[in-house]
Backbone bond lengths (Angstrom), bond angles and torsions (degrees), N, CA, C in turn:
res aa  C-N    CA-C-N  psi(-1)  N-CA   C-N-CA  omega(-1)  CA-C   N-CA-C  phi
1 M - - - 1.450 - - 1.531 108.58 -
2 K 1.347 116.50 130.03 1.454 122.74 178.75 1.529 108.97 -130.20
3 I 1.317 115.19 146.96 1.464 121.27 173.09 1.521 109.05 -134.32
4 K 1.312 115.70 155.92 1.462 121.16 177.30 1.518 107.56 -139.70
5 G 1.339 116.17 136.55 1.451 119.76 178.74 1.515 111.86 -168.16
6 R 1.336 116.68 172.39 1.458 122.51 177.34 1.513 110.40 -80.40
7 A 1.316 115.33 144.42 1.470 121.76 -178.71 1.531 111.86 -86.99
8 W 1.323 114.26 136.99 1.461 122.54 171.81 1.523 105.88 -119.65
9 I 1.326 117.23 117.24 1.452 122.83 -168.78 1.530 111.38 -94.90
10 F 1.340 114.00 132.24 1.471 123.02 173.57 1.516 108.16 -132.82
11 G 1.313 117.08 161.25 1.451 121.92 -175.61 1.511 114.54 -89.29
12 D 1.319 115.55 -152.97 1.456 123.51 179.37 1.522 111.13 -82.75
13 N 1.312 114.84 157.63 1.480 123.73 172.07 1.526 113.45 54.89
14 I 1.318 116.90 41.66 1.469 120.69 173.76 1.537 106.09 -73.52
15 N 1.325 115.40 114.73 1.466 118.61 -174.22 1.512 111.92 -94.18
16 T 1.327 114.72 170.87 1.468 119.72 -175.14 1.520 112.11 -67.01
17 D 1.341 118.16 -24.43 1.476 120.40 175.00 1.513 111.33 -71.13
18 E 1.326 118.38 -29.59 1.460 120.44 174.68 1.525 110.65 -76.43
19 I 1.329 117.01 -32.79 1.454 121.11 179.38 1.515 110.23 -70.52
20 I 1.315 117.40 -49.83 1.479 122.06 175.79 1.532 106.62 -142.85
21 P 1.329 117.49 104.40 1.452 121.72 -176.29 1.547 112.22 -56.88
22 A 1.307 115.22 144.11 1.466 121.91 -177.13 1.519 113.03 -56.65
23 R 1.338 117.76 -26.91 1.468 120.42 -178.93 1.536 112.15 -64.14
24 Y 1.333 117.19 -13.92 1.465 119.83 179.43 1.533 113.37 -105.85
25 L 1.312 115.89 11.31 1.483 119.02 -176.19 1.526 113.16 -85.69
26 N 1.319 117.04 13.26 1.458 118.92 174.25 1.522 111.47 -82.83
27 T 1.329 116.40 4.92 1.455 121.44 177.01 1.520 109.36 -138.64
28 S 1.305 115.57 155.30 1.467 120.63 170.72 1.521 109.67 -121.24
29 D 1.350 115.68 17.00 1.456 122.04 178.11 1.545 108.92 -71.08
30 P 1.334 117.43 116.39 1.468 120.15 -176.61 1.523 113.88 -55.62
31 E 1.316 118.01 -38.55 1.468 120.03 -178.94 1.511 112.34 -67.22
32 E 1.321 117.03 -37.66 1.463 120.90 178.84 1.540 109.86 -70.95
33 L 1.330 117.45 -42.49 1.453 120.89 178.24 1.531 110.51 -62.18
34 A 1.329 117.06 -38.72 1.471 121.24 -177.98 1.517 111.59 -60.36
35 K 1.323 118.33 -32.17 1.467 122.21 -179.05 1.514 112.34 -64.28
36 H 1.353 117.71 -20.51 1.449 121.09 -173.92 1.538 112.88 -118.51
37 C 1.324 117.22 12.69 1.457 121.10 -177.74 1.524 111.07 -61.55
38 M 1.300 116.70 130.56 1.456 126.69 177.68 1.534 113.13 61.24
39 E 1.323 116.89 19.04 1.452 122.61 -174.75 1.515 113.57 -58.03
40 D 1.338 117.47 -38.75 1.467 118.03 -177.91 1.532 111.85 -83.21
41 A 1.326 119.03 -15.47 1.453 121.80 175.14 1.526 111.18 -90.14
42 D 1.336 116.57 -36.59 1.475 123.04 178.77 1.530 106.49 -150.80
43 P 1.334 117.13 100.31 1.477 121.04 -174.87 1.505 115.25 -55.39
44 D 1.322 118.80 -26.88 1.465 122.75 -177.24 1.518 113.45 -101.80
45 F 1.317 117.60 9.28 1.457 121.95 -173.67 1.533 113.37 -50.74
46 V 1.323 117.49 -52.06 1.468 119.81 -174.10 1.538 112.48 -68.79
47 T 1.329 118.32 -19.64 1.469 119.88 177.24 1.525 111.89 -83.36
48 K 1.333 117.10 -16.99 1.465 121.47 -175.69 1.540 113.08 -98.10
49 I 1.326 117.56 -25.41 1.452 119.76 -173.32 1.505 112.37 -80.22
50 S 1.314 114.75 161.90 1.477 122.84 173.32 1.515 108.58 -123.41
51 P 1.306 117.82 152.95 1.470 119.92 176.75 1.524 110.73 -53.58
52 G 1.335 115.32 133.19 1.455 120.85 179.96 1.517 114.31 97.26
53 D 1.329 118.17 -10.59 1.451 120.23 179.08 1.543 110.71 -63.20
54 I 1.336 115.02 165.17 1.451 122.41 -171.70 1.528 110.10 -127.81
55 I 1.306 117.24 132.95 1.458 121.57 172.68 1.526 107.72 -87.33
56 V 1.337 116.55 133.48 1.452 123.37 176.57 1.523 106.44 -121.62
57 A 1.330 117.52 125.58 1.456 121.00 -176.68 1.537 110.85 -137.53
58 G 1.312 113.93 176.68 1.466 119.85 -179.98 1.534 110.83 -90.23
59 T 1.331 115.40 -129.71 1.452 120.72 -175.97 1.520 112.62 -89.76
60 N 1.333 114.76 155.17 1.465 123.09 170.28 1.530 113.59 59.64
61 F 1.321 117.27 37.27 1.470 120.72 179.12 1.539 108.61 -66.17
62 G 1.320 116.34 135.17 1.454 121.33 177.88 1.523 114.24 85.49
63 C 1.329 116.94 18.25 1.471 118.84 178.15 1.527 108.82 -69.79
64 G 1.304 115.81 166.66 1.458 120.46 179.78 1.506 111.01 111.60
65 S 1.308 116.10 -133.00 1.458 120.13 -174.35 1.520 111.63 -78.13
66 S 1.314 115.41 170.19 1.462 121.55 -176.46 1.519 111.99 -94.93
67 R 1.302 118.50 15.54 1.464 120.94 -174.42 1.524 112.03 -66.08
68 E 1.321 115.36 137.21 1.478 121.10 175.61 1.521 110.60 -76.50
69 H 1.318 118.65 -11.06 1.449 121.92 -179.43 1.531 111.28 -59.36
70 A 1.311 118.27 -33.22 1.483 121.64 -174.89 1.529 110.56 -64.36
71 P 1.331 120.12 -58.26 1.480 116.72 179.23 1.518 112.06 -66.63
72 L 1.326 118.25 -29.02 1.455 121.05 177.69 1.543 111.01 -64.50
73 A 1.314 117.30 -40.46 1.468 121.61 177.77 1.530 109.70 -63.29
74 I 1.313 116.55 -43.52 1.469 120.86 -178.97 1.532 110.27 -63.61
75 K 1.303 116.32 -49.21 1.482 120.05 -179.36 1.525 110.43 -63.59
76 S 1.310 116.90 -42.21 1.468 121.08 -173.94 1.531 113.28 -71.44
77 C 1.326 117.92 -23.13 1.463 118.17 178.01 1.519 112.01 -85.19
78 G 1.326 117.08 -1.59 1.453 120.33 173.78 1.503 116.05 107.64
79 I 1.311 117.66 -1.40 1.466 120.77 176.81 1.525 108.26 -66.15
80 S 1.334 117.07 131.38 1.461 121.04 -174.68 1.521 112.88 -90.52
81 C 1.334 117.01 -19.91 1.472 119.99 -174.62 1.531 108.08 -167.44
82 V 1.334 114.73 152.80 1.465 120.66 170.64 1.528 106.12 -120.79
83 I 1.344 114.96 129.51 1.452 121.65 176.79 1.515 106.57 -114.31
84 A 1.315 117.65 128.75 1.462 121.29 178.40 1.515 109.17 -148.06
85 R 1.318 116.37 160.77 1.473 120.39 175.78 1.527 110.31 -66.94
86 S 1.344 116.50 -35.79 1.458 120.47 175.10 1.527 108.95 -158.05
87 F 1.331 114.58 158.48 1.455 122.73 -179.33 1.508 109.41 -124.67
88 A 1.342 115.89 149.18 1.469 119.24 167.57 1.511 106.80 -63.22
89 R 1.321 116.89 136.68 1.472 121.24 -172.04 1.515 113.48 -58.87
90 I 1.339 118.60 -40.57 1.459 119.03 -177.92 1.527 110.30 -70.96
91 F 1.334 117.79 -33.76 1.469 121.03 174.48 1.513 109.98 -63.87
92 Y 1.325 116.57 -42.59 1.465 121.46 179.60 1.528 110.05 -57.21
93 R 1.345 115.55 -49.77 1.462 119.85 -177.06 1.533 110.83 -68.17
94 N 1.322 118.20 -41.88 1.460 120.65 177.69 1.512 111.22 -60.95
95 S 1.331 117.26 -37.60 1.473 120.99 179.13 1.515 111.09 -63.17
96 I 1.302 117.39 -46.86 1.454 122.04 179.06 1.546 108.76 -62.65
97 N 1.316 116.75 -43.73 1.467 121.01 -178.32 1.529 113.06 -59.76
98 I 1.340 117.65 -32.78 1.463 119.52 178.90 1.521 112.82 -97.99
99 G 1.326 117.36 -0.80 1.454 119.88 175.84 1.522 115.20 87.84
100 L 1.331 117.84 24.33 1.469 121.58 176.02 1.520 108.96 -94.67
101 P 1.335 118.27 115.63 1.460 119.73 178.24 1.528 111.22 -66.56
102 I 1.318 116.40 131.00 1.460 121.78 174.86 1.519 107.75 -132.80
103 V 1.318 115.89 144.82 1.457 121.65 -173.85 1.507 110.27 -134.53
104 E 1.308 116.74 131.34 1.471 122.16 174.61 1.514 109.40 -97.65
105 Y 1.332 116.10 115.68 1.463 118.22 178.63 1.512 110.89 -83.93
106 V 1.310 114.72 151.37 1.458 121.58 -179.51 1.521 108.47 -117.54
107 G 1.296 116.14 161.10 1.471 120.24 179.89 1.506 110.42 110.42
108 T 1.314 114.38 178.50 1.467 118.89 -174.53 1.515 113.37 -94.99
109 S 1.330 117.33 -22.39 1.459 117.85 -179.70 1.522 110.38 -135.22
110 F 1.302 114.57 155.99 1.458 121.73 176.87 1.509 105.43 -147.75
111 D 1.327 116.48 88.52 1.451 123.36 -170.73 1.523 111.53 -86.85
112 V 1.320 115.12 79.29 1.459 121.94 179.44 1.524 107.42 -125.44
113 L 1.324 116.07 132.42 1.469 121.73 -179.38 1.521 109.78 -105.15
114 Q 1.322 114.17 157.70 1.463 120.87 176.84 1.529 109.42 -52.32
115 G 1.320 116.41 127.46 1.464 121.64 178.66 1.492 115.58 89.99
116 D 1.345 119.00 -12.57 1.451 120.67 176.24 1.509 110.74 -60.84
117 E 1.315 116.93 143.78 1.450 120.60 175.07 1.527 107.58 -86.82
118 I 1.328 115.76 131.26 1.455 120.65 178.25 1.526 109.19 -129.52
119 E 1.305 114.20 153.19 1.473 121.29 179.72 1.512 108.40 -124.61
120 V 1.318 116.03 134.41 1.470 122.09 -177.99 1.515 108.99 -118.67
121 D 1.322 116.00 127.62 1.470 122.55 175.95 1.535 106.78 -107.77
122 F 1.323 116.95 109.54 1.469 120.56 -175.70 1.514 113.33 -72.17
123 D 1.332 117.99 -23.62 1.467 120.60 178.57 1.516 111.67 -71.99
124 S 1.332 115.95 -46.22 1.470 120.07 -175.62 1.535 112.64 -92.49
125 G 1.328 116.36 -22.25 1.455 119.82 -174.92 1.526 112.27 82.84
126 E 1.318 117.60 11.00 1.455 120.18 179.39 1.520 111.90 -84.42
127 I 1.329 114.02 138.38 1.466 121.77 175.02 1.527 105.72 -120.52
128 V 1.339 117.18 125.52 1.447 120.82 -178.47 1.519 108.75 -113.52
129 Q 1.325 115.81 126.88 1.450 122.44 173.08 1.534 105.08 -86.44
130 V 1.324 117.00 106.15 1.464 122.11 -168.33 1.525 112.86 -61.21
131 R 1.321 118.24 -39.72 1.478 122.14 -176.66 1.515 112.17 -59.06
132 T 1.332 117.29 -42.74 1.471 120.53 -176.39 1.515 112.72 -104.28
133 G 1.323 117.07 -16.92 1.472 120.37 -176.57 1.520 112.37 81.64
134 A 1.339 116.80 3.24 1.486 119.59 179.64 1.522 109.43 -64.89
135 T 1.328 114.44 141.62 1.446 120.34 178.39 1.513 110.03 -115.03
136 Y 1.319 115.87 133.53 1.461 123.06 178.46 1.528 108.16 -120.51
137 H 1.295 115.60 165.66 1.458 119.62 -176.36 1.520 111.36 -120.43
138 A 1.313 113.55 144.04 1.459 122.19 177.84 1.510 108.21 -131.46
139 K 1.303 115.26 166.33 1.459 119.92 175.19 1.518 107.31 -73.40
140 P 1.347 117.51 116.14 1.479 118.05 -179.04 1.522 111.29 -68.28
141 F 1.318 115.45 149.73 1.446 121.62 176.03 1.512 110.42 -73.43
142 P 1.321 117.58 135.48 1.481 118.83 169.15 1.521 108.54 -63.95
143 H 1.315 117.29 154.51 1.456 121.09 -175.93 1.525 113.23 -60.11
144 F 1.352 117.64 -34.78 1.469 118.44 -179.63 1.514 110.93 -65.60
145 M 1.360 117.50 -33.44 1.474 120.01 178.06 1.520 109.61 -74.39
146 Q 1.328 118.54 -35.82 1.461 120.87 175.75 1.528 109.87 -62.55
147 D 1.320 115.98 -35.82 1.466 120.28 178.48 1.534 111.55 -65.42
148 I 1.339 116.18 -42.24 1.471 120.53 177.11 1.513 109.62 -61.81
149 I 1.316 117.98 -47.31 1.468 121.42 -178.97 1.521 109.96 -65.73
150 G 1.315 117.18 -43.08 1.460 121.81 -179.04 1.521 113.10 -61.76
151 K 1.321 116.73 -27.51 1.472 120.67 178.44 1.522 112.11 -92.50
152 G 1.348 116.72 4.84 1.455 119.28 176.57 1.504 114.71 87.14
153 G 1.337 117.93 14.59 1.459 120.71 176.85 1.518 112.36 127.40
154 L 1.310 114.85 169.46 1.461 122.21 -176.48 1.524 112.98 -60.97
155 M 1.332 117.43 -46.22 1.464 119.60 -178.38 1.518 111.63 -62.61
156 N 1.328 117.29 -41.40 1.460 120.29 177.17 1.531 111.91 -63.64
157 K 1.337 116.66 -37.56 1.457 120.33 177.91 1.510 110.19 -64.02
158 I 1.317 116.99 -45.37 1.469 120.90 179.57 1.514 110.02 -62.42
159 K 1.326 117.74 -45.76 1.469 121.49 178.88 1.530 110.93 -58.74
160 S 1.323 117.30 -38.92 1.467 120.97 -177.70 1.522 111.43 -69.12
161 E 1.312 117.37 -21.46 1.462 121.59 -178.74 1.527 112.62 -94.19
162 M 1.300 117.02 -6.31 1.477 119.35 -178.56 1.498 111.86 -88.60
């Protein structure tokens, strides 16, 4: 599985309140959540992105509460993947459960600028910065996790096996 999209850069410790502010948690409607994705980190985020774009962040992305609303908002607004140096564990699991691909990059540098086109290969764990051709490495997804993501999340995978 491969994806390609433009990079949207965020820093370290982006918490779930920045991803989807608590004032919008009176709904779990994906379309409504999508309208407010990353609103407290970048108020114009959803007006600038295109379907398939990729969030690139530093360490501890998704820290804070255990709400599934955060990865759901990201996926529903059209983001195809989140790449970060590390993720909060509950955010990582919630993302897989709803079918949002997330990738932890390894190494000391990740030279990607806002708007750069990047390509992610989930089998090999390679991330290519298209402008320069630089290749970076991430922890590849095991095939069972790729299967969950490919089916749109854990519940869809279970339903497909029944």
